[in-house]
N, C-alpha and C positions, 0 to 999 in steps of 0.2 A: 773448721778450717777446710772446707770442701771446695773443689774446683767447680767450674761452671757445669750445668747440666745440659749444655748444648749437645744434641744428638749427632751433629756433624763430627766426623773424625777430627781429632785435634790437629793432625798433621797429614797432609797428602803431598807427595812430590811426584810430578809427572814429566817424563821426557826431559829430565834435567841434564844440561850440558854446561860445563864450565871450561872455557878455553883461555889459556895464558899465552902471551907472546914473549918469546925470548930471542931478541935480535930478529933474525929473519925466520925463526922457527915458530910454529904454532903447536902448542901442546894441549891436549884435552885431558884435564885432570879428572873430569867427570864425563861420562858418555851415556847419554840417554837413560838416566837412572829414574826408575819409577817405584814408589813404595807408599804404603799407607800404614800409619800408626794409629791404633785404636785407643780409645779412652781407657786408662788404667794399665796400659801395657808398659813393660820394661823391656826395651829393645836394645841389644848391644850391636854395635857396628865394628867389625874387626877387619883387619887387613894389614899387609906388610907396609913398611915405611914407603911412602910414595904411591900408595894404592888409591888415595883420594878421600880417605875417611875424614880427615880434619877439614878438608875443603868442603865436603858434603855438610858437615855440621855448621860451618861458618855461613854457607849459603842458606841452610835451613833457618839459621838464626837471624838472617837479614843483615849480617855483618859484611857480606860480600855478594855482589849481584851475579846472577847466573848469566851465561851467554845466551841460553835459550831454555825454554821449559818454564814450569810454574812451581811455586811453593805455596800451598794453601795452609794457613794456620787458622783453625776455627772457621774455615770457609772463606777467609780473606786471602787473596793472592798478593803476598808481599813483594813478589817480583815486579809487580806493576806499580808499586807505590813510589812516590818521591822520597828522597832521602830524609826529609824532615818528618813526613808522615810515618815512614818506616821506623824511625827512631822512637817516635811517640808510641807507635803500635807495639814495638818490641818491649818497651818499658812496662807495658801493661799486660802483655800476653805471653812473653817468652822469658823464661828464667835460664840464664847461662852460667855454668860452673866451669871454671878454667883450671888447668893443671897448676898454674902458678899462683892461684888464689886471687890475685889482683885486688887485695885489700888496700885501703888508704892507710898508710903507716901512722898518720897523726890522729886517727880516729880510734875510739874504743871499739870493742866487739859489738856492742849494741848500736853504736853510731854507724858502723859499717853496715849492719843489717838494715838499719832504717834509711840508708842512703837512697834507695829507689823512691821512697816517699818524698824525700827532700828534693830530688830531681823533678818530681811532679809538682813543684811549687808548693811544697809543704802539705801534700795530701795527708790528712790526719790518720794516725795509727794509734789505736787504744793501747794503754799499758797492759791490759790483759792479753791482747794479741801478741805483743812483744814477749811477755812472760811465757805464753804458750809455746812460742817458737824456741825460746831459750831452754825451756823444759824438754821439748822434743829433742833438741840438739845436745842436751846434757852439758850445757855451758853456762848455766845461770850464775854460778859462782865466779865466772870469768868475764862477766858482762862489762866491767869497767877497765879491763886490760886492753892495752894496745897490741897489735900483731906481734911485735918483737918480744912480748912477754907470753905468747901463746905457742904451744907446740904445733907442728905441722898438721896433725889431725884436728886440733882445735881451730886452726885457721881455716881449714877446709870446711868444718862445720859452720863457721861464721859465714863463709862464702855460700854454703847451701841455704842458710837462713836468709841471706840477702836475696837469693834467687826465688825463695818461696814467699817473700813478704807480700807481694801483690796478687797472690793466687793465680799464677800464670796458667795458660791453657796447656803449655808443654814446658818441660825442663830438659835442656840440652847440656850434656856434660862432656867436656873434652879431656880425656885421660885424667879423670878426677883423683886417681890414686897414684899417678905417675911419680909424685914427689914424696910418697909416704912409705914407711916401713910396712912389713906384713901385718903387724898388729893393728896399726891405724887404718891400713887398707881394708882389713876385715870389718872394722868398725864403720867405716864410711859405706862400704857395700851393703852391710846389714841395714844401715839407716836408709839408703836409697831403696832397698827392697821393701822396707817398712812403709815408705811413702806410697808405693804402688799398692801394696796389699791392704793397708789399713786406711789410706786416704784416697785411693783410686786416682793417684797422680799418674800422669803420662810422662814417661822418661825415655830419652835416647842417650845412650852412653857410647862414646867412641873410645875404644881401648885396644891395646895390643895383647892384653893379658887374658888368657882363657879363664883363669880363676875368677876374674871380674865378670866376664861375659856369662859365666855359669849362674850368676845371680838373676839373670834376665829370663823373660818368658820365651824369647827367641833371639837368634843371632843372624844378622845380615853380614855376609862376607863381600868385601870389595876386592877386586883384582884389576889393576890397570884402569881404574875409573869406572868399572862396570860391576853390577851385582852378580853374584854367583848363586846357583842353586834356587 
């Protein structure tokens, strides 16, 4: 279950600016941000509320267009893509993990994990591939349970499995432990660290929690939309 061997850095952001309009006011949530994430890196992005860290993740994920600058994922500039092409590209190349889990309540754990394949018009996924993910996530005995029968930690592990299904070039996580207690937070952080160390996955985690950031290889600090240090 290894990611692509493409030597191009999985993620490069150059001169990225994101501007919002509020009435007659113009607010720069991101200001000329440049960074490169290497293959197999676990990078934490920290900053106070309003620093721009979640905006940065959403722009890197192609969920929000930048005002200017570029976002290259595996060498492809998603900032220049049409909405439809960007959606298709994201499904195959970017795994996103949200604080709120964003699971479909009527689907079982394994059905939620398989959802990206279903969105790709039934892209086949082998039973062994699914079993491998369920084993990695330690939820094989919960595969037929719906989200309301799972703990918060189990729901987040399902969300991680969904993000991993298509072997994305990068995994972006927005406060992945924000809704979890300390025990489940440690479990999730250990799993994310394992993905980088043992599978050479590339991971960017937005967090306000230094304990979470300490699992990473390096930390990028944002202040008022700019990187520090």
